[in-house]
N, C-alpha and C positions, 0 to 999 in steps of 0.2 A: 287752758288753765295755767299755762306758764310753769308747769311742774315737770316738764320732760327732762330737763337738765338741772344740775345743781353745781355750785362752786365749792371747792375744797382746797385748803392749803396743801402744797406738796413740795417736798425737797427733791430737786432734780440733781442727779449726778451724771455728768457727761465728760468723759475723758479726764476724770479726776477733778473737774471744776464743780463746785457745789453752789447751787442757787436755790432761792425760795421764791415760789410763785403760785398764783391760783391756778387750779386746773378745772376743766369742765368735765363733769361725770354724768353719766346717764342716771336718771332717777329710778329707784325701785321701791315700790310700795305694795302692800297687800290690797287685793280687791276681793271682797266677799260678794258672791252672787247668790241672791235669794230668788226663789221661784214661788210666785204667789204668796209671798211673805214668809216662806220657810227657807232657812239656810240650806244651801245646796253645795257650794264649793268655795274655796279660797285659792286664789292664784297670785303669785308675785308677778307684778307687771310694771311697765312704764306707763304712768298716767297719760291719758289721752285716748280718745275713741273707746271709752269704757262701755258705752251702750252697744257699740258694734261688737266689742269683745264678748260681752255677755250673750248677745244674740248668736254670734258665731259658735260659741261654746255649746249653746243649746241645739244648734243644728247638728253638731258632731255627736250630741247625746241622743239624737233622734226625736227631740221634743218639737222643734220648729222646722218647717220646710217652706213657708211662704210668709209674706208680710202680713197677710190678713189673719194669720194665726196669732199674731202678736198684738196685744192691746196697747201696752206702753211699757217703758222702762224709766225708772226715776231713781235719783239718788235718795238715800234714806237719811232724813234729818235725825239729829239726836244720836249720832253714832258713837258718841263718847259720854262719859258720866256727866260732864257739864253741859250736855245738850248740843255741843258744837257739831257741825256737819264736816266730816273729814273728806267727803267725796271719795271714800274708799269702800262704800257699801251701796250696791245697786239692787233694786227689786224689779224683777221681770214679771209682768202680769200677762197671762195668756188670754186670748180672746175667748168669749163664752163658747163652750162646747168643745174646746181643744183639750184632749185628754193627755195625761202625763203617764209615760210608762212606769210600771211599778218599780223597775230597777232604778230609775232615776229618783223616784220619791224616797227610796230607802237609802240613797247614796249620800254620803257626806265626805267630800274629798279635799285633801290638802294637796294642791298641785304645785310642783316646782318646775323650773325651766328645763329640767332633764327627765321629767317623769314619763311614764308610759305604761301600757298594759302588756301582758304577755300570755301565751298559751293558746291552744286550739279554741278554747271557749271564747276568747277575744275575737278570733277570726270568724267564728260562727255568728257572734253577736253583730258584728259589722255587716256581714253578708245578709243576715236576715232582717236587719233594721234599715238598711239603705233604701231610700225612696226611689232612687233613679238608677236602675241597673246600667252600668256603663256600656254594656253591649247594645243597649237600645238608643244610644246617643247618635249624633250625626256621624256618618261614615267618612266625611271629607276632612277630618283632622289628620293631615299628613304633614310631617315635619322633615325638612332636610337638615342633615347635620350642620351644614353651613349656617343655617338660620339659628339653630339651637346654640351654636358657638357664640352668637352675638348677645344672647340674653343676659348672662352674668354681668357683662359690662354695662348694659342698660339698667339693670337693677342697681349696681354699684353707683352709677351716676345719679340715681334718684334717691339715694340714702343720705338725706341732708343732715340728720342728727348724727349718723355714724361719722360724718366728716368732722364733727365737733368733739366727739367723745371716743370713737373707736370701739365702743362697747355695746353695740346693738346688733341683733339679728334682723335680717330683712326678708320679706316675702313679697312676691309680686305676681300679678296675673297678666298674662300676655294673650293676645289673639293668635290664631294659627299662622298669621303672616308676620308675627313679631312685634305688633303694636303693644306698647305698655298701657294696660287698662287701669291698673291701680297698684299701689305699693304701700306697705305699712312696715313700721319698725317697732321692735319691742325687745326688752331684755330677755324675754322668753320666746323661743322660736315658735312654739305652739300658739302663743298669744298673737304673734304677728299674723299667723294664718287665720286665727279666729276673727281678728279685726277685718281681714279681707272678706271672709265669708259672711260675717255679720253685716258689713256694708252692702254686700251683694243682696242679702236677704231684704234689708231695708229698702233697697231700690227695686225690688221685685225681679231680680235677675237670676234667681235659682230655678233650675239647676244650671251650673256653669259648664254645660256640656260642650261648649266650643272653646274652652280656655285651657291654657297651660299654666300650672303653678310652679314657680321657681322659688326655692328657699336657699338662703345663704350658707347654711350649715349642712348637717347630715340629714338623711331621710329616715327618721325613726318610724316605728309602727304607728305611733300616735299621729304623725303628720300624714301618713298614708291613709289612716282612718278618716281624718278630717277631709282629705281630698275626695275620698269615695263618698262620704256622707253628703258632700256638696255637689256631687255629680261631675267632678273634674276628671277628665279622662287621662291627663298627662301630668305627672309629678316629676320635676327635675331638681337635682340638688348638686351643689358644687363639691360636696363631700360624699362620704360613703353611706349606703343604705344599711339598715339592719336586716338580718335574715328574716325576721317576722314581717318586715315591711315588704320584702320581695315576695314572701308567701302570700300576703294579702293582695298585692298587685296581681299576681298570677291567678288567684282565685276569683278576683272580681273583674278582671279584664282591663285593669289600668296599666298604662305605659309608665314604667319607672326607669328613670335615667339617673345615674350617679357619676361622681367625679367629672362633672361638666366644667372643664377648664380649657379655655381656648378651643382648639380644634379636636381635643381629646374628650372622650366620654365613654361610659359603659352603659349598655342597654340591658337591664335585668329582667324586664317583662314587657309584654305588649309591643314587641318589635314591629308589628304590622302597621303601626302609626308612624314609623320612622322610615324615610325613603333611603334604602340602603343600596349601594352600588350605583 
């Protein structure tokens, strides 16, 4: 759609020298997600992969789990008073017979790039609604620290828009042998993960029981939740995890790795998938 970046005038000051030049910025616009015509959530995102973002969001909400549960996703025309289509409203239609949890029907959320949930109720909700218990996944996901150390560099090399703006979060899926499977960027770290998961759902790849999810920032509870709901057994982050993310990983059997920088990393949960010593 050509709306991922925008140009703005900027005054640059370097060593006392002042110049004026255009600068490339990452775009940020609201996206309203409707479910069967009913407003459900609004998130601030970088335009692009909007259908995948909406699908991934509904995976994390426990509404979708496979491509055949999704009828279609469309942009809503007439999103403004003058009838123009802003491409900022999408409507997700579920396949006939697919039920919607009551908690989702009653939910109307304004989501920001740093939002999250908290408390034991949130842990219980994820544990009880996850479709694919991580303990039931393949037992051959075993990762050497030397391989994990290579993943941030591979993610960074694949972040094309970050190279132009310096203002995007990245999320990537890797195979257990370190092959880059998919990568998405967004101004919101949770959106980047939703785009990955939504694309996997559209391609019939859920659960992602043989994948490693790497995020460019911290590992919040919300990102851990999205990994669990997509059946991802390993979540790694280049920055710190939150305490609730560690609790969720421990309770669900997910491997959680933080501060993955070069040959250094901290394993907070699920150490059985990391080849130590």
